[in-house]
C-alpha positions in Angstrom: 156.6 85.7 76.5 154.5 87.8 78.8 154.1 86.2 82.3 151.1 83.9 82.7 148.1 85.7 84.1 147.1 84.2 87.4 143.3 83.6 87.4 141.7 84.2 90.7 140.1 81.0 92.0 136.3 81.2 92.2 134.9 81.0 95.7 132.7 78.1 96.5 130.1 80.1 98.4 131.2 79.0 101.8 129.7 81.2 104.5 132.6 80.6 106.9 135.0 82.1 104.3 132.9 85.2 103.9 130.9 84.3 100.8 127.5 85.4 101.9 126.1 86.8 98.6 123.9 84.2 96.8 125.7 82.7 93.9 122.8 81.0 92.2 119.0 81.2 92.1 118.4 78.6 94.7 120.6 80.4 97.2 118.9 83.7 96.3 115.5 82.3 97.0 116.6 80.9 100.4 118.1 84.3 101.3 114.9 86.1 100.3 112.8 84.0 102.6 113.3 81.0 104.9 111.6 78.0 103.5 109.9 77.3 106.9 107.8 80.5 106.4 105.9 79.0 103.5 103.7 77.0 105.9 101.7 80.1 106.9 101.1 81.1 103.2 99.9 77.6 102.4 97.4 77.7 105.2 96.3 81.4 104.9 96.5 82.1 101.1 97.2 79.2 98.7 94.8 76.7 100.1 92.0 79.3 100.0 92.9 80.9 96.6 93.9 77.7 94.8 96.8 76.5 92.7 97.0 79.6 90.4 97.7 81.8 93.4 101.0 80.1 94.3 104.2 82.2 93.9 106.6 80.2 91.6 109.4 80.6 94.1 107.3 78.9 96.7 105.8 76.3 94.3 109.1 75.0 93.0 111.3 75.9 96.0 110.0 76.5 99.5 107.1 74.0 99.3 109.8 71.3 99.6 110.5 72.5 103.2 107.1 71.0 104.0 107.4 67.8 101.9 105.5 69.0 98.8 106.6 68.7 95.1 104.4 69.2 92.1 104.0 65.9 90.3 104.5 65.3 86.7 101.7 66.1 84.3 100.3 62.9 82.8 101.1 62.0 79.3 104.5 63.8 79.0 107.1 61.2 77.8 110.6 60.8 79.0 112.2 62.5 76.0 110.8 65.8 77.2 112.2 65.5 80.7 114.6 68.4 81.2 113.6 69.9 77.9 110.3 71.5 78.9 110.0 74.4 81.3 108.7 73.6 84.8 105.3 75.1 84.2 104.7 72.7 81.3 105.9 69.7 83.3 104.0 70.6 86.5 100.7 69.1 87.2 98.2 70.9 89.5 98.6 68.2 92.1 101.3 67.4 94.6 103.4 64.6 95.9 103.4 64.8 99.7 106.1 63.1 101.7 105.1 62.2 105.3 108.1 62.2 107.5 108.5 59.1 109.7 111.8 59.4 111.6 113.1 56.0 112.5 110.3 54.4 110.6 108.3 54.3 113.9 104.5 54.2 113.6 101.8 53.6 116.2 98.5 52.1 115.2 96.8 55.5 115.4 99.4 57.0 113.1 99.1 54.2 110.5 95.3 54.5 110.6 95.6 58.3 110.0 97.9 57.9 107.0 95.5 55.2 105.6 92.6 57.6 106.0 94.5 60.5 104.4 95.5 58.4 101.5 91.9 57.3 100.8 90.3 60.7 101.5 92.8 63.1 99.9 95.3 61.2 97.7 93.1 58.9 95.5 94.3 55.9 97.6 97.9 56.3 96.7 100.8 55.5 99.0 104.4 54.4 98.5 106.9 53.3 101.2 110.1 55.1 100.3 113.7 53.9 100.8 114.1 56.4 103.6 111.2 55.1 105.7 108.7 57.8 104.6 105.3 57.4 103.1 104.7 59.3 99.9 101.2 60.3 98.7 100.1 61.6 95.3 97.3 63.6 93.8 97.2 65.9 96.7 95.4 69.2 96.1 96.7 72.5 97.7 93.2 73.1 99.0 93.5 69.9 101.2 97.0 70.4 102.6 95.9 72.2 105.8 93.4 69.5 106.7 96.1 66.8 106.0 98.6 68.6 108.2 96.0 68.9 111.0 95.2 65.2 110.8 98.9 64.2 110.8 99.8 66.6 113.7 97.0 65.3 115.8 98.8 61.9 116.0 102.4 63.3 116.2 103.4 63.2 112.5 104.3 66.0 110.1 105.9 66.8 106.7 108.2 69.5 107.9 111.7 69.3 106.3 110.8 66.0 104.6 112.4 67.6 101.5 114.4 70.8 100.7 117.9 71.9 101.7 117.3 70.7 105.2 118.0 67.9 107.6 115.7 65.3 106.2 114.1 62.3 107.8 116.5 60.7 110.3 116.5 57.0 109.4 116.9 54.4 112.1 116.7 50.7 112.6 113.0 49.7 112.6 113.8 47.3 115.4 115.4 49.9 117.7 114.8 48.8 121.2 113.2 45.6 119.9 115.8 43.4 118.2 117.4 40.7 120.5 120.8 41.3 119.0 121.1 45.1 118.8 124.2 46.9 120.1 122.3 49.9 121.3 118.8 51.4 121.2 119.3 54.6 119.3 115.7 55.8 119.7 116.5 58.3 122.5 119.3 60.0 120.5 117.1 60.0 117.3 114.2 61.7 119.1 116.6 64.1 120.9 118.1 65.3 117.6 114.7 65.5 116.0 113.1 67.5 118.8 116.0 69.9 119.2 116.8 70.7 115.6 114.1 69.8 113.0 112.2 72.9 112.1 114.9 75.2 113.6 115.9 78.2 111.6 119.5 77.3 112.6 119.5 74.5 110.0 116.7 75.5 107.6 119.2 76.9 105.0 121.8 74.2 104.3 123.7 74.1 101.0 121.6 71.1 99.9 119.7 68.1 101.5 121.3 66.5 104.5 120.7 62.8 105.3 121.1 61.3 108.8 121.3 57.7 109.9 121.4 56.7 113.6 121.4 53.0 114.5 122.7 50.3 116.8 121.6 47.5 114.5 123.9 44.6 113.9 122.6 44.2 110.3 123.5 47.8 109.5 120.1 48.3 108.0 120.4 52.0 107.7 123.2 51.8 105.1 125.5 54.2 106.9 127.9 54.1 104.0 125.8 56.4 101.9 124.5 59.0 104.3 125.8 62.5 104.9 126.1 61.7 108.6 125.7 58.3 110.3 126.0 57.1 113.9 126.8 53.4 113.9 126.5 51.4 117.2 129.8 50.0 118.5 131.3 48.7 121.8 134.6 50.2 122.8 137.5 48.6 124.6 136.1 49.4 128.0 132.8 47.6 127.1 130.8 50.9 126.8 128.3 51.2 124.0 128.3 54.3 121.8 128.7 55.2 118.1 131.3 55.4 115.4 130.8 58.4 113.2 130.7 58.3 109.4 130.5 61.5 107.3 130.2 62.4 103.6 128.3 59.6 101.9 126.0 60.1 99.0 125.1 58.7 95.5 123.5 60.5 92.6 125.8 61.4 89.7 129.0 61.5 91.8 128.8 58.6 94.2 131.0 58.6 97.3 131.1 56.4 100.4 131.1 58.0 103.8 134.4 58.2 105.7 134.8 57.0 109.3 136.1 59.7 111.6 137.6 57.0 113.8 135.9 58.4 117.0 133.8 57.1 119.8 130.7 59.1 120.5 128.9 58.6 123.8 125.1 58.4 123.5 124.7 61.7 125.4 127.1 63.4 123.0 125.2 62.4 119.9 123.1 65.6 119.6 126.2 67.8 120.1 128.2 65.9 117.4 125.2 66.0 115.0 124.9 69.7 115.6 128.6 70.2 114.9 128.7 68.2 111.7 125.5 69.9 110.4 127.0 73.3 111.3 130.2 72.5 109.3 128.0 71.6 106.3 126.0 74.9 106.7 129.1 77.0 107.2 131.7 75.3 105.0 129.5 73.6 102.5 129.8 74.6 98.8 127.0 76.8 97.7 128.2 78.1 94.3 127.2 75.1 92.2 124.2 72.9 93.1 126.0 70.0 91.6 128.8 70.3 94.2 126.7 71.4 97.2 126.5 68.0 99.0 128.7 67.4 102.1 130.5 64.5 100.3 132.4 67.0 98.1 133.7 68.9 101.2 134.7 65.6 102.8 136.4 64.5 99.6 138.4 67.7 99.6 139.2 67.9 103.3 139.6 64.2 104.2 138.4 62.7 107.5 141.5 63.9 109.5 140.9 67.6 108.8 137.1 67.2 109.1 137.6 65.7 112.6 140.0 68.5 113.6 137.5 71.2 112.5 134.7 69.4 114.3 136.5 69.1 117.5 138.3 72.5 117.6 135.8 74.9 116.0 132.4 73.3 116.9 132.6 70.9 119.8 135.3 72.5 121.9 136.6 69.1 123.0 138.3 66.1 121.5 136.5 62.9 120.9 138.4 59.7 121.8 139.3 57.2 119.2 136.8 54.5 118.6 136.4 51.0 117.0 135.0 50.4 113.6 131.7 48.5 113.4 131.5 44.8 112.5 130.7 43.8 109.0 127.0 43.9 108.0 124.9 40.9 107.4 124.3 39.7 103.8 120.6 40.8 104.0 120.0 43.9 106.0 116.2 44.2 105.6 114.6 42.5 108.6 112.2 40.5 106.5 110.8 37.3 108.1 109.9 36.2 111.6 112.5 37.0 114.3 112.7 37.1 118.1 112.4 40.3 120.1 114.1 41.1 123.4 110.9 40.5 125.3 110.0 37.0 124.1 107.6 38.2 121.4 108.5 38.2 117.7 108.5 40.8 114.9 107.3 39.9 111.4 108.8 41.7 108.4 107.1 41.5 105.1 107.5 42.7 101.5 104.9 44.8 99.5 105.6 45.0 95.8 108.5 47.6 95.5 107.0 49.7 98.3 103.7 50.3 96.5 100.7 50.1 98.8 97.5 52.1 99.1 95.2 53.5 101.7 93.0 50.4 101.9 96.0 48.1 102.3 97.6 50.3 105.0 94.3 50.1 106.9 94.4 46.3 106.6 98.0 46.2 107.8 97.0 48.3 110.8 94.1 46.0 111.6 96.4 42.9 111.4 99.0 44.6 113.6 96.3 45.3 116.2 94.9 41.8 116.0 98.1 39.8 116.2 100.5 42.3 117.9 100.3 45.5 119.8 99.4 47.7 116.8 103.0 49.0 116.3 104.3 49.0 112.7 107.7 50.0 111.3 108.8 51.1 107.8 112.3 50.1 106.5 114.7 51.7 104.1 114.2 48.8 101.7 110.6 49.8 101.1 109.3 47.0 103.5 107.2 46.9 106.6 107.5 45.2 110.0 104.8 44.4 112.5 106.0 44.3 116.1 105.1 42.5 119.4 103.7 39.3 117.9 103.4 36.4 120.4 105.1 33.3 118.9 101.8 31.4 118.6 100.4 34.2 116.4 103.3 34.5 113.9 102.2 31.9 111.4 98.6 33.1 111.5 99.8 36.6 110.8 102.0 35.4 108.0 99.0 33.7 106.4 96.8 36.8 106.9 99.4 39.0 105.3 99.7 36.6 102.3 96.0 37.1 101.7 96.8 40.7 100.9 99.9 39.7 98.7 102.3 40.8 101.5 105.0 38.1 101.7 106.8 37.2 104.9 108.9 34.6 103.1 109.3 36.3 99.7 111.4 35.3 96.8 114.8 36.9 96.4 113.3 39.0 93.6 110.5 40.4 95.7 112.6 40.7 98.9 115.5 42.6 97.3 114.0 44.6 94.5 113.6 48.4 94.9 112.2 51.0 92.6 111.9 54.8 92.6 108.7 56.7 91.8 109.5 56.9 88.1 107.8 58.7 85.2 104.3 58.1 86.6 104.6 61.0 89.0 108.2 62.3 89.0 109.3 65.3 86.8 112.9 64.2 86.7 112.2 60.7 85.5 112.8 59.4 82.0 111.2 55.9 82.2 108.5 54.0 84.1 109.8 52.1 87.1 107.2 50.8 89.6 105.0 48.7 87.3 108.1 47.7 85.2 109.7 46.4 88.4 106.6 44.5 89.5 106.4 42.9 86.0 110.1 42.0 86.2 109.7 40.5 89.7 106.7 38.4 88.6 108.4 37.1 85.5 111.7 36.2 87.3 109.7 34.3 90.0 108.3 32.2 87.2 111.5 31.7 85.2 113.8 31.2 88.2 111.7 29.7 90.9 114.5 28.0 92.7 117.0 30.9 92.8 117.5 31.8 96.5 120.8 33.7 96.6 121.0 37.3 97.9 120.6 39.6 94.9 119.6 43.2 94.9 117.9 44.7 91.8 117.4 48.5 92.0 115.4 50.3 89.4 115.8 54.1 88.9 113.9 56.3 86.5 116.8 58.8 86.0 120.5 59.3 86.9 119.7 60.7 90.4 119.9 57.3 92.2 116.9 57.6 94.5 116.8 53.8 94.3 120.5 53.5 95.0 121.5 51.9 91.7 125.2 52.2 92.2 125.3 49.9 95.2 123.0 47.2 93.9 124.0 43.9 92.5 122.0 44.9 89.4 121.4 48.6 89.1 119.2 49.8 86.4 119.4 53.5 85.4 116.5 54.7 83.2 117.3 56.4 79.9 116.2 56.4 76.3 117.9 53.8 74.2 117.7 52.8 70.5 116.0 49.5 69.8 116.7 47.0 67.0 114.4 49.0 64.6 116.3 52.2 65.2 113.5 53.7 67.3 114.1 55.6 70.6 112.4 53.7 73.4 112.5 53.5 77.2 115.4 51.4 78.5 118.2 51.2 81.1 121.9 51.5 81.5 123.1 48.6 83.6 125.4 48.8 86.6 126.7 45.4 87.9 128.2 44.3 91.2 127.7 47.3 93.4 128.4 46.6 97.1 127.8 49.0 100.0 131.0 50.4 101.5 133.1 48.4 99.0 132.6 49.3 95.4 130.2 51.0 93.1 128.5 49.1 90.3 130.5 48.3 87.2 129.4 49.8 83.9 130.2 47.4 81.0 130.8 49.3 77.7 127.7 49.4 75.7 125.6 47.4 78.2 122.1 48.7 77.9 118.7 47.2 77.5 115.3 48.3 76.3 112.5 48.0 78.8 111.0 45.3 76.6 114.3 43.3 76.8 114.9 43.8 80.5 113.5 40.5 81.8 115.5 38.5 79.3 118.7 40.3 80.2 118.3 39.9 84.0 117.3 36.2 83.6 120.4 35.6 81.5 122.9 37.2 83.8 121.4 35.6 86.9 121.5 32.2 85.3 125.2 32.6 84.5 126.0 33.7 88.0 124.1 30.7 89.4 125.9 28.3 87.1 129.4 29.8 87.7 129.4 30.9 91.3 131.6 29.2 93.9 130.1 28.1 97.2 129.4 31.3 99.2 130.4 33.6 96.4 128.3 36.8 96.2 127.1 38.3 92.9 129.4 41.3 93.3 132.4 39.1 93.7 131.4 37.0 90.7 131.0 40.2 88.6 134.6 41.2 89.3 136.0 37.9 88.0 133.5 37.1 85.3 134.2 37.3 81.6 132.7 40.4 80.1 130.7 38.3 77.6 129.0 36.6 80.6 127.8 40.0 81.8 126.0 40.9 78.6 
């Protein structure tokens, strides 16, 4: 037999290994022109000449560098998602993502967002699960005016999307919570001011998600970020950060790995720069499906990653550091809780993050009346009002309830999350927001006494924007066949996901139509409530339950 022919292994497009030629259309577009350059064209050309003047490479590519996506054209059903060309799916309006690093909003900033929503976005506004506010129905002609209004109060949309360092999420109670390990606000602002909008990191292999927090609840879910700094106290009693790298969900979920180091607060920006540079230089660029940092971490492992970071990028070794304590059962900061200064913060739950301009204005007015005006967004699609004197807390809770904003919500309202869904998103297959609200309302009626922690995350497609794999009940939108043999909207069901521990279990054949969703969730929640041991969590019950009880 002739000797076997050795096939040359394909390069992964890593710049550090000499692969500089673009290996796909996305990389070619980025090489042709930096995404940050599109701002000037939007202001000078597209906003004046209108939608039809927009270069397709900008429209479906570089616009994302400034938080803009075309939204889904109304009336296109989920069966056509992925089948129609972009120009048929595109509406002539945009989703705009306002970047809110750390979830921190002043009264003036919230008032400005409320006004923009009402004036330019048909009143729409959603709180996202990365602390941003998302608007819809935005016209290209209005974008410069929106940017001018945002920038006048210190907000922007730069690198809210795209192959960039996206919004840096932080604990909404940074510098506020009585039990925090460290206030990460100075490090978060330092990284933002040094590197966001810098051409040094405006062409990453794909999106890059950062979390930075000293919160004892671990509210920034460090386990699923590309890079996360988690507050710890070392053996000498000094406060700093443990470093986690390489987390992410979507179609290949992976938990971040601890590098086992101790990062001093003053080193945080250097370490962030080093990890982000590794991703830029060694990240895989050949296939978009393998271009996230988690794939490099999976191939290298944390030991090699730490070695490259220290030797090639930092130029010094980081000391070993402790691992963070376990998170609290509920990480969301909902309710009335003490601050460091003797005041209280009040966390409350909109309906799966859906608000509007008028409601945001009302929230701002209540924050000014009962507190200092400061408001925070959370990564659970919730909001927090800060600096409330104890004697004002119940009056504020009552005033919020008048707007259907619950300070003491049911488990179902408190722990339900939904992505944008088919209403606006071109990737979605099913409707999510209204479906989730209907599910929430019905479960509150059917299970009024259920009070155990239980996350229900609803996603319109496989991309996991609503973190379905780490939910107790994760619902992934897809088309299913109903009892009449018709193809209808439905969900594949993931059960027992747990951050940092395990991804949700897929039971063979376990799907439901949208129409049957509430009956299914009620059934499985009742079985859990009947069978659970004292203190047993849903994820633990799923692992031991009979498969029949999960259907």
